[in-house]
C-alpha positions in Angstrom: 0.0 0.0 0.0 1.3 3.5 -0.8 2.3 5.2 2.4 0.1 8.2 1.7 -3.0 6.1 1.1 -3.8 5.1 4.7 -7.2 3.8 5.8 -9.5 6.6 7.0 -9.3 5.7 10.7 -5.5 5.6 10.7 -5.3 8.8 8.7 -7.6 10.5 11.3 -5.4 9.4 14.1 -2.3 10.8 12.3 -3.9 14.2 12.0 -3.1 16.6 14.9 -6.0 17.2 17.3 -7.9 20.4 17.4 -6.2 21.4 20.6 -2.7 20.9 19.1 -3.7 22.9 16.1 -4.9 25.7 18.3 -1.7 25.7 20.3 0.4 25.7 17.1 -1.7 28.6 15.7 -1.4 30.5 19.0 2.4 30.2 19.1 2.7 31.2 15.4 0.5 34.3 16.1 2.5 35.3 19.1 5.8 34.8 17.3 4.5 36.9 14.4 3.4 39.7 16.8 6.9 39.7 18.4 8.8 39.8 15.2 6.6 42.6 13.7 6.8 44.6 16.9 10.6 44.1 17.1 11.1 45.2 13.5 8.8 48.2 14.0 10.8 49.2 17.1 14.0 48.9 15.1 12.6 51.1 12.3 11.4 53.7 14.8 14.9 53.8 16.4 16.2 54.7 12.9 13.6 57.5 12.5 11.3 55.4 10.3 7.9 55.4 12.0 5.1 53.1 11.0 1.6 54.1 12.2 1.0 56.6 15.0 4.3 57.9 16.4 2.7 58.5 19.8 1.5 54.9 20.2 2.5 53.4 23.5 3.3 50.0 22.1 5.6 51.5 19.5 7.5 53.5 22.2 7.9 50.3 24.2 9.0 48.4 21.1 11.6 51.1 20.3 13.0 51.0 23.8 13.0 47.1 24.0 14.0 46.4 20.4 16.9 44.0 21.2 15.0 42.2 24.0 12.0 41.7 21.7 14.1 40.3 18.9 16.6 38.2 20.9 14.7 37.1 24.0 11.1 37.4 22.7 11.2 36.3 19.1 14.3 34.1 18.9 14.1 32.9 22.5 10.5 31.8 22.0 11.2 30.0 18.7 14.3 28.2 20.0 12.4 27.3 23.2 9.6 25.8 21.2 12.1 23.8 19.0 13.8 22.4 22.2 10.5 21.6 23.9 9.3 19.7 20.8 12.6 17.8 20.7 12.4 16.6 24.3 8.7 15.6 24.0 7.8 16.9 27.5 4.8 19.3 28.0 6.5 21.1 30.9 9.4 22.1 28.6 6.9 24.6 27.0 7.2 26.6 30.2 10.3 28.3 28.7 8.8 29.6 25.4 5.5 30.6 27.1 7.4 32.6 29.7 9.5 34.3 27.1 6.5 35.1 24.9 4.5 36.5 27.8 7.5 38.4 29.1 8.0 40.0 25.7 4.3 40.9 25.5 4.6 42.6 28.9 7.5 44.7 27.5 5.2 45.8 24.7 2.4 46.5 27.2 4.6 49.0 29.1 5.5 46.7 32.0 9.3 46.3 31.6 10.1 45.2 35.1 7.6 42.3 35.0 8.6 41.5 31.4 12.3 41.3 32.3 11.7 39.0 35.2 9.5 36.7 33.0 12.3 36.6 30.3 14.7 35.6 33.1 12.3 32.9 34.3 12.0 31.6 30.7 15.7 31.4 30.2 16.2 29.5 33.5 13.5 27.1 32.4 15.2 26.8 29.1 18.5 26.0 30.8 16.7 23.2 32.8 15.4 21.7 29.5 19.0 21.7 28.2 20.2 19.9 31.4 17.7 17.2 30.4 19.1 17.1 26.9 22.7 16.6 28.2 21.4 13.9 30.5 19.8 12.1 27.6 22.7 12.6 25.2 26.0 13.6 26.6 27.9 15.0 23.6 29.9 18.0 22.7 27.1 19.8 20.9 24.5 19.2 23.7 27.0 20.6 26.3 27.5 23.7 24.1 23.7 24.1 23.9 23.6 24.1 27.7 26.4 26.6 27.9 24.6 28.8 25.5 21.4 28.6 27.6 23.5 29.6 30.7 24.9 32.6 28.8 21.3 33.7 28.1 20.5 33.4 31.8 23.5 35.6 32.7 22.4 38.2 30.1 18.9 38.2 31.5 20.2 38.6 35.1 22.1 41.7 33.9 19.0 42.9 32.0 16.9 42.6 35.2 19.6 44.5 37.0 19.4 47.2 34.4 23.2 47.0 33.6 22.9 48.4 30.1 23.5 47.1 26.6 27.3 47.0 26.9 27.0 44.3 29.6 23.8 42.5 28.3 24.2 42.2 24.6 27.5 40.2 24.6 25.8 37.5 26.6 22.6 37.6 24.5 24.6 37.2 21.4 26.7 34.5 23.0 23.5 32.5 23.6 22.6 32.7 19.9 26.1 32.1 18.7 26.7 29.1 20.9 23.4 27.6 19.9 24.2 28.0 16.2 27.8 26.6 16.7 26.4 23.6 18.6 23.9 22.8 15.8 26.7 23.2 13.2 29.0 20.9 15.2 26.2 18.3 15.4 25.6 18.6 11.6 29.3 18.1 10.8 30.0 15.4 13.4 30.5 12.7 10.7 32.7 15.0 8.5 36.4 14.2 8.7 38.3 17.1 10.4 41.7 17.8 11.6 42.4 16.7 15.1 42.9 20.3 16.3 39.5 21.5 14.9 37.3 20.7 17.9 39.8 22.0 20.5 40.2 25.2 18.5 36.4 25.6 18.4 36.1 25.2 22.2 39.0 27.6 22.8 37.3 30.2 20.6 34.0 29.9 22.3 35.7 30.0 25.7 37.4 33.2 24.6 34.0 34.6 23.6 32.5 33.9 27.0 35.5 35.3 28.8 35.2 38.5 26.7 31.5 38.7 27.4 32.3 38.7 31.1 34.9 41.4 30.6 32.7 43.6 28.4 31.1 45.5 31.2 34.4 46.3 32.8 36.1 49.7 32.2 38.4 49.9 29.2 38.5 48.5 25.7 40.0 45.0 26.4 36.7 43.1 26.8 35.2 44.6 23.6 38.3 44.0 21.5 38.6 40.4 22.8 34.9 39.8 22.0 35.3 41.1 18.4 38.4 39.0 17.9 36.6 35.9 19.1 33.7 36.5 16.7 36.1 36.9 13.8 38.0 33.7 14.8 34.7 31.8 15.0 33.7 33.0 11.5 37.0 31.7 10.1 36.6 28.4 11.9 33.0 28.0 10.5 34.1 28.8 6.9 37.0 26.4 7.1 35.4 23.4 8.9 31.6 23.6 8.2 30.1 21.0 5.9 28.5 23.9 3.9 31.7 24.2 2.0 30.9 20.9 0.4 27.1 21.1 0.1 27.3 24.5 -1.7 28.4 22.4 -4.7 25.1 20.4 -4.7 21.7 21.4 -5.9 18.3 22.5 -4.6 17.6 23.0 -0.9 21.1 21.8 0.2 22.8 24.4 -1.9 20.4 27.2 -0.7 21.1 26.3 2.9 24.8 26.3 2.3 24.7 29.7 0.6 22.8 31.1 3.6 25.3 29.6 6.0 28.5 30.7 4.2 27.2 34.3 3.6 26.2 34.4 7.3 29.7 33.5 8.3 31.1 36.3 6.3 28.8 38.8 8.1 29.9 37.3 11.4 33.5 38.0 10.6 32.7 41.6 9.5 30.6 42.0 12.7 33.6 40.9 14.7 35.9 43.5 13.0 33.2 46.2 13.6 32.9 45.1 17.2 36.7 45.7 17.7 36.3 49.1 16.0 33.5 50.1 18.3 35.5 49.1 21.3 38.3 51.3 20.1 36.0 54.3 19.7 35.1 54.1 16.0 31.4 54.8 15.1 30.7 51.2 14.0 28.2 50.2 16.6 25.3 49.8 14.1 27.6 47.7 11.9 28.7 45.5 14.8 25.2 44.8 16.1 23.4 44.3 12.8 26.1 42.5 10.8 25.7 39.9 13.6 22.0 40.2 14.3 20.8 40.5 10.7 23.6 39.3 8.5 24.6 36.3 10.6 21.7 35.3 12.8 18.9 36.0 10.2 20.9 34.1 7.5 21.1 31.1 9.9 17.3 31.4 10.4 16.6 31.5 6.7 18.8 28.5 6.2 17.1 26.3 8.9 13.4 27.3 8.6 12.7 25.0 5.7 13.9 22.0 7.8 12.9 23.1 11.3 9.3 24.3 10.6 8.0 20.9 9.4 9.5 19.2 12.4 8.4 21.8 15.0 5.1 23.1 13.6 4.1 20.3 11.2 4.1 22.8 8.4 5.8 21.4 5.3 7.2 23.6 2.6 7.7 23.2 -1.1 11.2 24.5 -1.9 11.9 26.6 -4.9 14.5 29.1 -6.2 12.3 31.9 -5.0 13.7 31.3 -1.5 16.8 33.2 -2.7 14.9 36.5 -3.2 14.7 37.5 0.5 18.2 36.3 1.1 19.7 38.4 -1.7 17.6 41.4 -0.6 18.8 41.0 3.0 22.4 41.1 2.0 22.1 43.9 -0.5 20.1 46.0 2.0 22.7 45.4 4.7 25.5 46.5 2.3 23.5 49.7 1.6 22.9 50.2 5.4 26.4 49.5 6.6 28.8 50.2 3.7 27.1 52.6 1.4 25.4 54.4 4.3 28.9 55.4 5.6 29.7 57.0 2.2 26.3 58.6 1.6 24.2 59.0 4.8 21.0 59.1 2.8 21.4 55.4 1.9 21.3 54.2 5.5 17.6 54.7 6.1 16.9 53.1 2.7 18.9 50.1 3.7 17.2 49.9 7.1 13.8 50.0 5.4 14.9 47.3 2.9 16.1 45.1 5.8 12.5 45.1 7.1 11.2 44.4 3.6 13.6 41.4 3.3 12.2 39.9 6.6 8.6 40.5 5.4 9.5 38.9 2.0 10.9 35.9 3.7 7.8 35.5 5.8 5.7 35.7 2.6 8.0 33.2 0.9 7.5 30.7 3.7 3.7 31.2 3.6 3.7 30.7 -0.2 5.8 27.6 0.1 3.5 26.1 2.7 0.5 26.8 0.5 2.3 25.3 -2.5 3.0 22.1 -0.6 -0.6 21.8 0.5 -1.8 22.1 -3.1 0.6 19.4 -4.2 0.1 17.2 -1.1 1.1 13.6 -1.8 3.8 14.6 -4.3 7.5 14.1 -3.6 8.5 17.7 -4.1 8.0 18.8 -0.4 10.9 19.7 1.8 12.2 16.8 3.9 14.8 17.2 6.7 18.3 16.8 5.4 21.8 17.7 6.6 23.8 20.5 5.1 
């Protein structure tokens, strides 16, 4: 019997229940709200105001832009992915706390929102302890270390220590999570014996620099930027994407996303060093990493993670490259051309937002295309890249 031609009773059992569909829809709606609010706050910080400029939610989104994007949007998404992976209902405490905390930030309750974000990160760290207990491996330990880095950043955020102290830990959380996932993907790839120790040394340097970033002087910031650049070089040299970029279809698309993201990570590290030394490169440092690197990683993994986490399958096509190309071109306009001609900077920032919206539309169109061609073999299936 063809695997897609199941008896009606079995097919009905395989369908998600109405409650599960409601939960999935609720999470997707909240995630969409957080990313839209975070992007709107980023645009407002750049002087590009959408809607009423005196709206209280927009003022809150402007003030809490980084927290909404990193802890609210990405923290919730990563928390859902980890909760689904461990198959425990109580693991959803972490993403729920992060989502509610971010909504409280938007509602003008920053103190309560910050404490809920901290609670969510602590619950997320507990989930990662369980992951390490089930599978003791280098990549699972790195995931746990990244979760602890997020907790430290949120403790500093609750204590109102300022961006210079908080952001290095928040970025360390995302960077260690990505590094751990790439280490898992390349575990079967032959590497030089010194490759793994070099990675651990670089990540240790990154964490040490994060701890020093709030101290007076430039040493912590310079060290943090150097660690970012070294990590970018390691990823370019040792990641399996160097091989899969020569393939076709989804694997090549993912590899292009990854390799281009590594380039932005290296540029962000250089800009971070410049910022620490007093150069006006803060926007380049933060957004080369936050948009160029992290969003590129997101674009690479969504076609594989979304079916596994939300049960939404996508039909891959070359149109997936459109938002990726727009993201990189708009970042170049924002960070490079904007330095030469200041008028290009707001255009680049606006195009950043358009690239994110276009990616969301691309994913939605790919999901609809798969539903229309259900039963065909053209849908996206999880694969390593």
